[in-house]
C-alpha positions as CSV (number, residue, x, y, z in Angstrom):
1,X,0.0,0.0,0.0
2,X,2.8,2.4,0.8
3,X,4.7,1.5,-2.4
4,X,1.5,2.0,-4.4
5,X,1.1,5.5,-2.8
6,X,4.7,6.5,-3.5
7,X,4.5,5.4,-7.1
8,X,0.9,6.6,-7.5
9,X,0.4,3.0,-8.8
10,X,-3.2,1.9,-9.5
11,X,-4.3,0.8,-6.0
12,X,-6.4,-2.1,-7.1
13,X,-3.4,-3.6,-8.8
14,X,-0.9,-3.0,-6.0
15,X,-0.3,-6.8,-5.5
16,X,1.7,-6.7,-8.7
17,X,4.4,-4.7,-6.8
18,X,4.9,-7.4,-4.1
19,X,4.8,-10.1,-6.9
20,X,7.6,-8.3,-8.9
21,X,9.6,-7.9,-5.7
22,X,9.4,-11.6,-5.0
23,X,10.3,-12.5,-8.6
24,X,13.4,-10.3,-8.5
25,X,15.2,-12.7,-6.1
26,X,13.3,-15.9,-6.9
27,X,15.3,-18.9,-8.0
28,X,13.6,-20.7,-10.9
29,X,12.5,-24.1,-9.8
30,X,9.5,-26.4,-10.4
31,X,6.5,-25.3,-8.3
32,X,8.3,-22.1,-7.3
33,X,7.3,-18.4,-7.8
34,X,8.9,-18.8,-11.3
35,X,9.7,-22.1,-12.9
36,X,12.2,-21.0,-15.5
37,X,14.6,-18.2,-16.3
38,X,12.4,-17.4,-19.3
39,X,9.3,-16.9,-17.1
40,X,11.3,-14.7,-14.7
41,X,12.5,-12.6,-17.6
42,X,9.0,-12.3,-19.1
43,X,7.5,-11.2,-15.8
44,X,10.1,-8.6,-15.2
45,X,9.6,-7.3,-18.8
46,X,5.9,-7.0,-17.9
47,X,7.0,-4.8,-15.0
48,X,9.1,-2.7,-17.3
49,X,6.2,-2.3,-19.8
50,X,3.8,-1.3,-17.1
51,X,6.0,1.3,-15.6
52,X,7.1,2.6,-19.1
53,X,3.4,3.3,-19.7
54,X,3.0,5.1,-16.4
55,X,6.1,7.2,-17.2
56,X,4.9,8.2,-20.6
57,X,1.5,9.3,-19.1
58,X,3.3,11.5,-16.5
59,X,5.7,13.3,-18.8
60,X,3.1,16.0,-19.5
61,X,1.1,15.6,-16.3
62,X,3.6,15.1,-13.5
63,X,2.5,14.4,-9.9
64,X,4.4,14.2,-6.7
65,X,5.2,10.5,-7.1
66,X,8.5,8.7,-7.8
67,X,7.5,7.8,-11.4
68,X,6.8,11.4,-12.2
69,X,10.1,12.4,-10.7
70,X,12.0,9.8,-12.8
71,X,10.0,10.8,-15.9
72,X,10.7,14.6,-15.7
73,X,14.1,15.0,-14.0
74,X,16.8,15.8,-16.5
75,X,19.2,13.2,-14.9
76,X,16.7,10.4,-15.2
77,X,14.1,11.1,-17.9
78,X,16.3,9.5,-20.7
79,X,17.4,6.4,-18.8
80,X,17.7,3.3,-21.0
81,X,15.0,0.7,-20.4
82,X,17.1,-1.8,-18.4
83,X,18.5,1.0,-16.2
84,X,15.0,2.3,-15.6
85,X,13.9,-1.3,-14.7
86,X,16.8,-1.7,-12.4
87,X,16.0,1.5,-10.5
88,X,12.4,0.5,-10.2
89,X,13.2,-2.9,-8.8
90,X,15.6,-1.4,-6.3
91,X,12.8,0.8,-5.0
92,X,10.2,-2.0,-5.1
93,X,12.4,-4.5,-3.2
94,X,13.9,-1.9,-0.9
95,X,10.4,-0.7,0.1
96,X,8.9,-4.1,0.5
97,X,11.0,-7.0,2.0
98,X,13.1,-5.0,4.4
99,X,10.4,-3.1,6.3
100,X,7.9,-6.0,6.1
101,X,10.5,-8.3,7.6
102,X,11.6,-5.9,10.3
103,X,7.9,-5.5,11.4
104,X,7.9,-9.3,11.9
105,X,11.3,-9.1,13.5
106,X,10.2,-6.5,16.0
107,X,7.4,-8.7,17.2
108,X,9.7,-11.7,17.4
109,X,12.5,-9.7,19.1
110,X,10.3,-8.2,21.8
111,X,8.8,-11.7,22.4
112,X,12.3,-13.1,22.8
113,X,13.2,-10.3,25.3
114,X,10.0,-9.9,27.3
115,X,11.6,-7.6,29.9
116,X,12.2,-5.1,27.0
117,X,8.6,-5.3,25.9
118,X,7.5,-4.7,29.5
119,X,9.7,-1.6,29.6
120,X,8.3,-0.4,26.3
121,X,4.7,-0.9,27.4
122,X,5.4,1.0,30.6
123,X,7.0,3.9,28.7
124,X,5.8,4.2,25.0
125,X,8.1,7.2,24.6
126,X,10.9,4.6,24.1
127,X,9.4,3.5,20.8
128,X,11.8,5.5,18.6
129,X,14.8,4.1,20.4
130,X,13.3,0.6,20.2
131,X,12.9,1.0,16.5
132,X,16.5,1.8,16.0
133,X,17.6,-1.0,18.2
134,X,15.4,-3.6,16.4
135,X,16.7,-2.4,13.0
136,X,20.2,-3.0,14.4
137,X,19.5,-6.4,16.1
138,X,17.4,-7.9,13.3
139,X,19.3,-6.4,10.4
140,X,16.8,-6.6,7.5
141,X,19.4,-6.8,4.8
142,X,21.9,-9.6,5.1
143,X,24.6,-8.2,2.8
144,X,25.5,-6.2,-0.2
145,X,28.2,-7.0,-2.8
146,X,30.8,-4.5,-3.9
147,X,33.6,-4.7,-6.4
148,X,37.0,-3.2,-5.5
149,X,38.0,-0.3,-7.8
150,X,41.7,-0.5,-6.7
151,X,44.1,-2.6,-4.7
152,X,43.7,-2.1,-0.9
153,X,44.0,-3.7,2.5
154,X,41.0,-4.1,4.7
155,X,41.4,-5.6,8.2
156,X,44.8,-6.9,7.3
157,X,43.4,-8.7,4.2
158,X,44.8,-7.9,0.8
159,X,42.0,-6.9,-1.7
160,X,42.9,-6.7,-5.3
161,X,41.2,-4.5,-8.0
162,X,38.2,-6.4,-9.4
163,X,37.8,-8.6,-6.3
164,X,34.2,-8.9,-5.1
165,X,33.4,-8.5,-1.4
166,X,30.3,-9.3,0.6
167,X,29.6,-6.7,3.2
168,X,27.8,-8.6,6.0
169,X,25.7,-5.9,7.8
170,X,24.8,-8.2,10.6
171,X,28.5,-8.6,11.4
172,X,28.8,-4.8,11.8
173,X,25.6,-4.6,13.8
174,X,26.7,-7.3,16.2
175,X,30.2,-5.9,16.6
176,X,31.1,-6.2,20.3
177,X,33.7,-3.5,20.0
178,X,30.8,-1.1,19.2
179,X,27.8,-2.6,20.8
180,X,28.0,-4.1,24.3
181,X,26.0,-7.3,24.6
182,X,25.3,-7.0,20.9
183,X,23.2,-10.2,20.6
184,X,20.5,-8.9,23.0
185,X,17.9,-6.2,22.4
186,X,18.3,-3.2,24.7
187,X,15.7,-0.5,23.8
188,X,17.6,2.1,25.8
189,X,20.9,1.4,24.0
190,X,22.6,4.7,23.8
191,X,24.3,4.1,20.4
192,X,21.7,2.0,18.6
193,X,21.5,4.5,15.7
194,X,25.1,3.7,14.8
195,X,23.8,0.5,13.1
196,X,24.7,-0.1,9.5
197,X,21.4,-1.6,8.3
198,X,20.8,1.4,6.1
199,X,24.3,1.3,4.6
200,X,26.7,4.2,4.7
201,X,27.9,7.1,2.6
202,X,26.6,7.6,-0.9
203,X,24.8,4.3,-0.9
204,X,22.9,5.0,2.3
205,X,19.2,3.9,2.0
206,X,17.0,6.7,0.7
207,X,14.0,5.3,2.4
208,X,15.5,5.1,5.9
209,X,13.3,7.8,7.5
210,X,10.2,6.3,6.0
211,X,11.1,2.8,7.3
212,X,11.6,4.2,10.8
213,X,8.3,6.1,10.6
214,X,6.4,3.0,9.5
215,X,7.8,0.9,12.4
216,X,7.2,3.7,14.9
217,X,3.5,4.0,13.9
218,X,3.1,0.3,13.9
219,X,4.2,0.1,17.5
220,X,2.2,3.2,18.6
221,X,-0.9,1.3,17.4
222,X,0.1,-2.1,18.8
223,X,0.6,-0.7,22.3
224,X,-2.8,1.1,22.2
225,X,-4.7,-2.0,20.9
226,X,-3.1,-4.8,22.8
C-alpha cells in the first residue's frame, strides 16, 4: 500500500508490486514463484512495460510520485529501459521486503526479550529508540556485494582490484567493539542508531526515515490496541 502510494500506482493492482519484488530474487524451480529463467525474464519485462506506460503518461502531467520524478528529472528522464527497470526494482524491493520483515522481526524480538517489551509498554516514549535497536538487532538486509576499484588492504586482508566483497551488515551490527551485549535487544541502548542496516555514505538507504516512521507508527498502534 505504501509503495503504491509512493509510485501513484493503480491501487487495485498493487499486488503486482509485491509479486515483482518476490520475482526479483526468486530462484527458478518447479513449483516455485517462477519455474524457468524465461518466465522470470518475461514477468520482469511486464513490470518494465507497465512502468514505461506510467512514465509516458506523466511526462506531460507530472504528480508528486516517484515515477513522475523519474520521468521529468533531466538526470533520469532518458534512462535506458534496463537502467529504468533496475532503479524501479531497487525501489520496489527496498520498500517491501526490508520493512515488512523488520515488522515481523520487531514482534519476534520483543517476544524473545519480554523484559524489554514490559519496559516499552510502561513507557511508550521509548518507541523511537526501540525501532533503531530492532533495526540493528534484526538487520533486515543480510549483505551487499561490492567490487574493489583498486588494490587495498581491509582488516589486514589484501584486496585486489576487481575482487568482489560481501559486506555482512549483521556482522557490523553485532560488533562487540561497538555494541555491548550485541546479541541482545536493549531498547535504551545509547548508540543503537550507529547501526549499519541502512548502509553508509553515498549508498545510504534513501527510504531510511520512511522505514523508521512506519515501524514507529506500527508500535504506537500495537501498544494502544493490545
